[in-house]
C-alpha positions in Angstrom: 0.9 14.6 -12.7 -0.4 13.2 -9.4 -0.3 9.4 -9.3 -3.7 7.8 -8.8 -4.4 5.5 -5.9 -5.5 2.6 -8.2 -4.3 1.6 -11.6 -7.0 -0.5 -13.3 -5.2 -2.8 -15.7 -7.0 -4.0 -18.7 -5.2 -6.4 -21.0 -6.8 -7.0 -24.3 -6.5 -9.2 -27.4 -9.3 -9.3 -30.0 -12.1 -8.2 -27.7 -13.9 -5.8 -30.1 -17.3 -7.3 -29.0 -16.8 -6.7 -25.3 -14.2 -4.0 -24.6 -16.4 -0.9 -25.0 -18.9 -2.0 -22.3 -16.0 -3.3 -20.1 -14.3 0.2 -20.3 -17.6 1.9 -19.5 -18.1 -0.2 -16.4 -14.7 0.9 -15.1 -15.4 4.6 -15.8 -18.7 4.4 -13.9 -16.9 3.5 -10.6 -18.1 5.3 -7.5 -14.5 5.6 -6.4 -12.9 8.0 -8.9 -9.2 8.0 -7.8 -8.0 5.7 -10.6 -6.4 5.4 -14.0 -7.5 2.8 -16.6 -4.5 1.5 -18.4 -5.3 -0.6 -21.4 -2.5 -2.7 -22.9 -3.5 -4.1 -26.3 -1.6 -7.3 -27.3 -1.4 -6.8 -31.0 -5.2 -7.3 -31.7 -6.1 -8.0 -35.3 -9.7 -6.6 -34.9 -11.0 -3.2 -33.8 -10.1 -3.6 -30.2 -7.3 -1.0 -30.3 -9.4 1.5 -32.3 -12.2 1.3 -29.7 -9.8 1.7 -26.8 -8.2 4.7 -28.5 -11.6 6.3 -29.0 -12.3 5.9 -25.3 -8.9 7.4 -24.5 -9.7 10.5 -26.4 -13.0 10.9 -24.5 -11.8 10.4 -21.0 -8.4 11.5 -19.5 -8.4 8.7 -17.0 -7.9 6.2 -19.9 -4.4 5.5 -21.1 -3.8 3.0 -24.0 -0.5 1.3 -24.8 -0.1 -0.9 -27.9 2.5 -3.7 -27.7 4.9 -4.1 -30.6 4.7 -7.8 -30.4 2.2 -10.3 -28.9 3.3 -11.2 -25.4 0.5 -13.6 -24.4 -2.0 -13.4 -21.5 0.1 -13.4 -18.4 3.2 -11.8 -19.8 0.9 -8.9 -20.9 -0.5 -8.6 -17.4 3.0 -8.2 -16.1 3.7 -5.7 -18.8 0.7 -3.6 -17.6 1.9 -3.8 -14.1 5.3 -2.4 -15.1 3.6 0.6 -16.8 1.1 1.3 -13.9 1.4 4.5 -11.9 -0.9 3.6 -9.0 0.0 2.3 -5.6 -2.6 -0.4 -6.0 -3.1 -2.6 -9.0 -6.6 -3.9 -10.0 -6.9 -6.2 -13.0 -10.1 -6.1 -15.0 -10.5 -8.3 -18.1 -11.6 -6.7 -21.3 -14.6 -9.0 -21.6 -16.0 -8.6 -18.0 -18.1 -5.9 -16.4 -17.0 -4.1 -13.2 -19.8 -3.3 -10.8 -19.9 0.3 -9.8 -19.0 -0.4 -6.2 -16.0 -2.6 -7.0 -13.1 -0.2 -6.4 -14.9 1.3 -3.4 -15.2 -2.1 -1.9 -11.6 -3.2 -2.5 -9.4 -0.1 -2.3 -10.3 1.3 1.2 -9.6 -2.0 3.0 -6.1 -2.1 1.3 -5.5 1.4 2.6 -6.7 0.5 6.1 -4.5 -2.7 6.1 -1.1 -1.6 4.8 0.5 -4.8 5.9 -1.5 -6.8 3.3 0.3 -7.5 0.0 -2.9 -8.3 -1.8 -6.6 -8.7 -1.4 -8.8 -11.4 -2.7 -12.5 -11.3 -3.6 -14.8 -14.0 -4.9 -18.2 -14.6 -6.3 -19.5 -15.7 -2.9 -18.9 -14.8 0.7 -15.8 -16.0 2.6 -16.8 -18.3 5.5 -15.4 -17.9 9.0 -16.1 -14.2 9.8 -16.7 -10.6 8.6 -14.7 -9.1 5.8 -12.2 -7.7 5.4 -10.2 -10.5 7.1 -6.4 -10.1 7.4 -4.7 -13.5 7.1 -1.1 -14.4 7.9 0.5 -16.8 5.5 -0.3 -19.7 7.8 -3.9 -18.7 7.9 -4.1 -18.5 4.1 -2.6 -21.9 3.7 -4.9 -23.3 6.4 -7.9 -21.9 4.6 -6.7 -23.3 1.2 -5.6 -26.8 2.3 -7.5 -27.5 5.5 -10.6 -25.4 5.1 -12.9 -24.2 2.3 -10.1 -23.1 -0.1 -9.3 -19.6 -1.4 -6.8 -19.9 -4.2 -9.6 -20.1 -6.8 -9.8 -16.4 -7.5 -8.7 -15.1 -11.0 -6.7 -11.9 -11.5 -9.9 -9.9 -11.7 -10.8 -11.1 -8.2 -7.7 -9.5 -6.6 -6.1 -6.2 -5.8 -2.4 -5.9 -5.4 -0.1 -3.5 -3.6 2.1 -2.5 -6.6 5.4 -2.8 -4.8 4.6 -6.2 -3.3 3.5 -7.5 -6.7 6.7 -6.4 -8.3 8.8 -7.8 -5.4 7.2 -11.2 -6.0 8.2 -11.1 -9.6 4.6 -10.7 -11.0 2.7 -13.7 -12.4 4.5 -16.7 -13.7 3.9 -17.2 -17.5 2.7 -20.8 -17.3 -0.6 -20.6 -19.2 -4.1 -20.4 -17.8 -3.2 -21.6 -14.3 -0.6 -18.9 -13.7 -2.9 -17.1 -11.2 -3.1 -20.2 -9.0 0.7 -20.6 -9.1 1.0 -17.0 -8.0 -1.3 -17.4 -5.0 0.7 -20.5 -4.0 3.9 -18.4 -3.9 2.5 -15.1 -2.7 0.3 -16.3 0.1 3.1 -18.4 1.6 5.2 -15.3 2.0 3.0 -12.2 2.6 -0.3 -11.4 4.4 -3.5 -11.4 2.4 -6.8 -9.6 2.9 -10.1 -11.3 2.2 -12.5 -8.8 0.7 -16.3 -8.7 0.2 -17.6 -10.7 -2.7 -19.4 -10.0 -5.9 -17.6 -7.1 -7.3 -17.7 -7.9 -11.0 -19.4 -10.0 -13.6 -17.3 -12.7 -15.1 -18.3 -13.3 -18.7 -18.0 -16.8 -20.1 -17.4 -17.3 -23.9 -15.5 -19.5 -26.3 -12.7 -17.0 -26.8 -11.4 -17.1 -23.3 -7.9 -18.4 -22.4 -9.5 -20.9 -19.9 -11.5 -22.4 -22.9 -8.3 -23.3 -24.8 -8.0 -27.0 -25.6 -4.9 -27.3 -23.3 -6.3 -25.4 -20.3 -7.8 -28.4 -18.5 -4.4 -30.2 -18.8 -2.5 -27.2 -17.5 -4.7 -27.0 -14.5 -4.5 -30.8 -13.9 -0.7 -30.5 -13.8 -0.7 -27.9 -11.1 -0.8 -30.7 -8.6 2.9 -30.9 -9.2 3.3 -27.3 -8.0 0.9 -27.7 -5.1 2.8 -30.8 -3.8 6.1 -28.9 -4.1 4.6 -25.9 -2.3 3.7 -28.1 0.6 7.2 -29.5 0.7 8.9 -26.1 0.3 10.7 -24.6 3.3 8.6 -21.5 2.9 5.4 -23.5 3.5 3.9 -21.8 6.6 2.0 -24.9 7.9 3.1 -27.0 10.8 4.4 -30.5 10.0 1.1 -32.0 11.2 -0.9 -29.6 9.0 1.3 -30.4 6.0 0.5 -34.1 6.4 -3.2 -33.4 6.5 -3.0 -31.0 3.6 -1.4 -33.7 1.5 -4.2 -36.1 2.4 -6.8 -33.5 1.4 -5.0 -32.7 -1.9 -4.8 -36.4 -2.9 -8.5 -37.0 -2.1 -9.3 -34.0 -4.4 -7.1 -35.6 -7.1 -8.9 -38.9 -6.7 -12.3 -37.2 -7.3 -10.8 -35.4 -10.4 -9.5 -38.6 -11.8 -12.9 -40.2 -11.4 -14.5 -37.3 -13.1 -12.0 -37.4 -16.0 -12.5 -41.1 -16.6 -16.3 -40.8 -16.3 -16.2 -38.2 -19.0 -14.0 -40.4 -21.2 -11.1 -38.0 -20.9 -8.4 -40.6 -20.5 -5.6 -38.3 -21.8 -6.4 -35.8 -19.1 -6.4 -38.5 -16.4 -3.0 -39.6 -17.6 -1.6 -36.1 -17.5 -3.0 -35.6 -14.0 -1.3 -38.9 -12.8 2.0 -38.1 -14.6 2.2 -34.7 -12.8 2.5 -36.6 -9.5 2.6 -37.5 -6.6 4.5 -40.8 -6.7 2.9 -44.1 -6.3 4.4 -44.4 -2.9 3.0 -41.0 -1.9 -0.5 -42.1 -3.1 -0.3 -45.2 -0.8 0.9 -43.1 2.1 -1.4 -40.2 1.9 -4.7 -41.4 0.3 -7.1 -41.0 3.2 -10.5 -39.5 3.6 -10.2 -35.7 3.8 -10.6 -33.7 7.0 -11.5 -30.0 6.4 -12.9 -27.4 8.7 -14.7 -24.4 7.1 -13.4 -22.2 9.9 -9.8 -23.0 9.2 -7.7 -19.9 8.6 -10.2 -17.6 10.4 -8.6 -14.8 12.5 -9.8 -14.9 16.1 -9.0 -12.7 19.2 -7.7 -13.9 22.6 -11.2 -14.8 23.6 -11.8 -16.9 20.5 -14.2 -14.3 19.0 -14.1 -13.1 15.4 -11.7 -10.2 14.8 -13.9 -7.2 13.7 -12.7 -5.2 10.7 -10.9 -2.0 11.2 -12.6 1.3 10.3 -12.3 1.9 6.6 -11.3 5.4 5.3 -13.5 7.4 3.0 -11.2 8.0 0.0 -11.1 10.9 -2.4 -13.4 10.6 -5.3 -15.9 8.2 -3.6 -19.3 9.5 -4.9 -21.5 7.1 -3.0 -24.3 8.8 -1.0 
């Protein structure tokens, strides 16, 4: 069997209300060179039954049922292990993928083979036309000195399968595992910024991010951010690292004010306990300085780098 270009990876746990429409949104893609791999994490409702029904109806669907519950990010890594495609595209079992999603994300990854992953978001990327190929330094400049970019979830990304596996997949550290992955991956490998608005992100009470401990886990990522800026792999210059630390602490100060204003004292304590130290607060707490054009690729004349011609891939049914 010929391997597909893209493996769409759908991990699922108790999503009987949403998974049928989520599957249909994938099968309606204008780019048809994909498989849809659904990995059920021991659902106790009708999720697996619905997925099996779709598998019988469409040969592009492949369903795997875990023998034990792995949890959110461990199950994402399990799906990546089972994928056959050269590209990995996560799609959550409660979201809807717009028909142009794969056609907007896969051709740029083919045109830019040096990119390990591509990121899309719900709004445009400032600084120039997409796709934009960023070096690790540009990615860190954009995140810490510019308008930020590490706020995409797994569904806002597409990965080169061999690069994702070489990086060890997602850490299994709760809801903020995607952010921790961007910190590590973008410091080491080029990333491609892709056009925005490729899927609908559904919000509901059953999401991982709505768990009671999710806010605390995100608050504690400042520890990992601070460590990433001190790591030898950090691609910023020493001067840029200093400014990045100032910007991070200013953001932390605003978050602490928000926590206290909302009466969330325990969250504020967790944020402070995660670091930095009191001495570092005194050293680095300064007004931020960000440039929305930071991390923008420019040519020798200082002009925006225009995107490469994108290939028309097999199975693209757009007129």
